[in-house]
C-alpha positions in Angstrom: 44.0 26.6 -29.0 45.5 27.7 -25.7 48.5 25.5 -24.7 48.9 24.0 -21.2 45.5 25.2 -20.1 45.2 22.6 -17.3 48.5 23.7 -15.8 47.6 27.4 -16.2 44.3 26.9 -14.4 45.9 25.0 -11.6 48.5 27.7 -11.0 45.8 30.4 -11.2 43.7 28.4 -8.7 46.5 28.2 -6.2 47.2 31.9 -6.5 43.6 32.8 -6.1 43.2 30.5 -3.1 46.1 32.3 -1.4 44.6 35.6 -2.1 41.2 34.6 -0.7 42.8 33.1 2.4 44.9 36.2 3.0 42.3 38.7 2.1 44.6 40.5 -0.3 44.8 40.7 -4.1 48.6 40.3 -4.2 49.9 38.5 -7.2 46.6 38.8 -9.1 45.9 40.8 -12.3 42.3 41.6 -11.8 40.3 42.5 -14.9 37.0 43.1 -13.1 34.8 42.2 -10.3 31.3 40.9 -11.1 28.4 40.0 -8.8 29.3 36.3 -8.7 32.7 36.1 -10.4 36.0 37.8 -10.5 38.0 37.9 -13.7 41.7 37.3 -13.4 44.2 37.4 -16.2 46.8 34.6 -15.8 49.7 34.6 -15.6 49.8 38.1 -14.4 53.1 39.0 -16.2 52.1 37.6 -19.6 48.4 36.6 -19.6 47.4 33.6 -21.7 44.0 33.0 -20.3 41.3 34.7 -18.3 39.8 32.7 -15.4 36.5 33.6 -13.7 36.2 32.1 -10.3 32.7 30.9 -9.5 31.2 30.6 -6.0 32.1 27.2 -4.4 29.9 24.3 -5.5 27.9 22.8 -2.7 28.3 19.2 -4.0 29.6 17.1 -6.8 26.1 16.9 -8.3 26.0 20.7 -8.4 29.0 20.7 -10.7 27.2 18.4 -13.1 24.1 20.4 -12.9 25.8 23.7 -13.6 27.8 22.2 -16.5 24.6 20.8 -18.1 22.9 24.1 -17.8 25.9 26.0 -19.3 26.1 23.5 -22.2 22.4 23.6 -23.0 22.3 27.4 -22.8 25.4 27.8 -25.0 24.1 25.3 -27.6 20.7 27.1 -27.8 22.3 30.5 -28.2 24.6 29.2 -31.0 21.5 27.7 -32.6 19.8 31.1 -32.5 22.8 32.8 -34.1 24.3 34.4 -31.0 28.1 33.8 -31.0 30.0 33.1 -27.8 33.6 33.6 -26.9 35.3 30.2 -26.6 34.6 29.0 -23.1 35.4 26.0 -20.9 34.4 25.1 -17.4 37.3 23.8 -15.2 37.0 22.5 -11.6 39.6 22.2 -8.9 39.5 20.9 -5.3 40.0 23.4 -2.6 41.1 22.4 0.9 38.9 25.2 2.3 35.8 25.3 0.0 35.6 21.9 -1.6 35.0 21.9 -5.4 35.4 25.3 -7.0 34.8 26.2 -10.7 36.5 28.4 -13.2 35.1 29.8 -16.4 38.1 29.9 -18.7 38.3 32.1 -21.8 41.1 33.5 -24.0 42.4 37.0 -23.3 40.8 39.6 -25.6 42.0 43.1 -26.4 40.3 45.6 -24.1 40.0 47.9 -27.2 37.8 45.3 -28.8 35.2 45.4 -26.0 31.9 46.5 -27.6 31.5 49.6 -25.3 35.0 50.8 -26.2 34.5 50.2 -29.9 31.2 52.1 -29.8 32.8 55.0 -28.0 35.6 55.2 -30.6 33.5 54.4 -33.7 32.0 56.8 -36.3 28.2 57.1 -36.4 27.6 54.5 -39.1 29.9 51.9 -37.5 28.4 52.5 -34.0 24.9 52.1 -35.3 25.8 48.9 -37.0 27.2 47.5 -33.7 24.2 48.6 -31.7 21.9 46.9 -34.2 23.7 43.7 -33.6 22.9 44.0 -29.9 19.3 44.6 -30.8 19.3 41.5 -33.0 20.7 39.5 -30.0 18.0 40.8 -27.8 15.4 39.9 -30.3 16.5 36.3 -30.6 18.0 35.5 -27.2 15.6 37.3 -24.8 12.5 35.1 -24.7 10.5 33.2 -22.2 12.9 30.2 -22.3 16.3 31.8 -22.6 18.0 35.1 -21.8 21.4 36.9 -21.9 22.8 39.9 -20.1 23.3 42.0 -23.2 25.1 45.1 -21.7 27.7 46.4 -24.1 30.7 45.5 -21.9 29.7 41.9 -22.1 30.5 41.6 -25.8 33.7 41.6 -27.8 33.9 42.7 -31.5 35.6 40.1 -33.6 37.9 40.6 -36.6 35.0 40.3 -39.0 33.0 43.1 -37.2 30.5 40.7 -35.6 30.0 40.5 -31.8 30.5 37.6 -29.5 29.2 37.2 -25.9 31.8 37.2 -23.1 29.4 37.0 -20.2 28.6 33.3 -19.9 28.9 32.6 -16.1 25.2 32.9 -15.5 23.4 30.8 -18.3 19.8 31.8 -18.1 17.6 29.1 -19.5 14.3 27.5 -18.4 12.9 24.0 -18.7 9.7 23.0 -20.6 7.7 24.0 -17.5 9.1 27.5 -17.4 11.3 26.8 -14.3 14.7 28.4 -14.1 17.4 25.7 -14.5 20.2 27.8 -13.0 20.2 27.2 -9.3 19.7 30.1 -6.9 22.6 29.1 -4.7 25.0 30.5 -7.3 23.8 34.0 -6.5 23.5 34.1 -2.8 26.6 32.5 -1.3 28.3 35.9 -0.6 25.4 37.3 1.4 24.6 36.9 5.2 23.3 33.5 6.0 20.0 34.8 7.3 19.2 36.4 3.9 20.1 33.5 1.6 16.8 31.7 1.8 14.6 34.7 1.2 16.9 36.0 -1.5 16.8 32.6 -3.2 13.0 32.4 -3.0 12.0 35.9 -3.9 14.8 38.2 -5.1 16.7 35.8 -7.4 13.6 34.7 -9.4 12.5 38.3 -9.8 15.9 39.4 -11.1 16.1 36.5 -13.5 12.6 37.2 -14.8 13.7 40.7 -15.8 16.3 39.2 -18.1 13.6 37.2 -19.9 11.5 40.4 -20.6 12.6 42.4 -23.7 11.5 45.7 -22.2 13.5 45.4 -18.9 16.4 43.8 -20.8 16.6 46.8 -23.1 16.3 49.1 -20.1 19.3 47.5 -18.6 21.4 47.8 -21.7 20.5 51.4 -22.1 21.1 52.3 -18.5 24.5 50.6 -18.6 25.3 52.8 -21.6 25.1 55.8 -19.2 27.4 54.0 -16.8 30.1 53.5 -19.4 30.0 57.0 -21.0 27.8 56.3 -23.9 24.7 58.1 -22.7 24.7 60.3 -25.8 23.9 57.3 -28.0 21.0 55.9 -26.0 18.4 57.5 -28.3 20.1 55.6 -31.2 19.7 52.3 -29.4 16.1 53.0 -28.4 15.1 54.0 -31.9 16.3 50.7 -33.4 15.3 48.5 -30.5 11.8 49.8 -29.9 10.8 49.2 -33.5 12.4 45.7 -33.6 11.4 44.4 -30.2 8.0 46.1 -30.0 9.0 47.8 -26.8 8.3 51.3 -25.6 11.3 52.3 -23.6 11.9 56.1 -23.3 14.9 58.1 -22.1 13.0 59.0 -18.9 12.5 55.3 -18.2 16.2 54.7 -18.7 17.1 57.4 -16.2 14.7 56.0 -13.6 16.0 52.5 -14.1 19.6 53.7 -13.8 18.9 55.4 -10.4 17.0 52.5 -9.0 19.5 50.0 -10.2 22.4 51.9 -8.7 20.8 52.2 -5.3 19.8 48.6 -5.2 23.2 47.2 -6.1 25.0 49.6 -3.8 22.9 48.1 -1.0 23.7 44.5 -2.1 27.4 45.3 -2.2 27.2 46.7 1.3 25.6 43.4 2.5 28.4 41.4 0.9 31.1 43.6 2.4 29.4 43.3 5.8 29.3 39.5 5.5 33.0 39.5 4.5 33.9 41.5 7.5 31.8 39.3 9.8 33.4 36.1 8.5 37.0 37.4 8.6 37.1 39.5 11.7 34.7 37.8 14.0 34.4 34.2 13.0 38.0 34.0 11.8 36.9 32.3 8.6 37.8 33.1 5.0 35.1 34.6 2.8 34.3 32.5 -0.3 34.5 35.3 -2.9 36.9 38.0 -3.9 35.5 41.5 -3.5 36.9 44.9 -4.5 39.6 46.1 -2.1 37.4 49.1 -1.1 33.7 49.8 -1.2 32.4 51.2 -4.4 28.9 51.7 -5.5 27.9 50.0 -8.7 28.1 53.4 -10.5 31.8 53.5 -9.7 32.8 49.9 -10.2 30.8 49.0 -13.2 31.2 48.8 -16.7 29.8 45.4 -16.4 32.5 44.5 -13.9 34.9 47.4 -13.7 36.8 48.7 -16.6 38.9 47.4 -18.3 37.2 44.1 -17.8 38.3 42.1 -20.8 36.2 39.1 -20.0 34.4 40.0 -16.8 30.9 38.9 -16.0 27.8 41.0 -16.1 27.2 44.0 -13.8 24.0 42.8 -12.2 23.9 39.8 -10.0 23.5 37.4 -12.8 26.5 38.6 -14.7 
């Protein structure tokens, strides 16, 4: 149990607000930048918690909607045997952006992140860990629920089992097959003219890929290249293709890696353009924290930039 969590979140919120208004990262200990969140260890001098700042909520009802989706997704994953890192949603009121949310988690040792453990492990241990990811894909990537299973999104616990860190984008559908997670969560950082078409066409397409075992596996394998584990992709595919009844090949992984990198580099450019437009020309603060200098996804991603102890996933729903 983390002591004084409310006070810690309040002080972190104030520091993050100052950073966003000033356009600097002074005073923040950044663990990683995600597509919709930034993970901050707090307090910087002796971290007790990690807070992940969500995009501003457009209304009070949006807070309740997001909380309900997060709770339903978390409960269903636990029911299916997928463990989650202890997580709480906190909200604070911002003078500039209204209600803002923070995903709050305990600090974890960067050496216990799954991609780090796989890099350092022997062959048998690494295979055991990869098989746990395959098991999670088998049970938690279906038509009604999904996870971003990239290796940096997991932590290895003391008993050798893995738990999911990336919880900021709970992907779950209702009984009619409709996405319950609202599209506004993904598009606030982009130019206003693009938000409606992104919400209507791009976001549903991206989310759908997470619900498909083949594309979900492709994404996990491609991310292994990104974090220096490319030599073990064949081991993952051998176990996963048999278990998931997929047919992913190394050539498909390379193609996915290249296409994914180009696409998210473009999306990052759009967000940086919007940030510059708001700050320099409209004299308004930008509602998200971005990396201090432009980096392509191939440079800033593990899932969110190493060593991201509890950062969100590396694609836009992570």
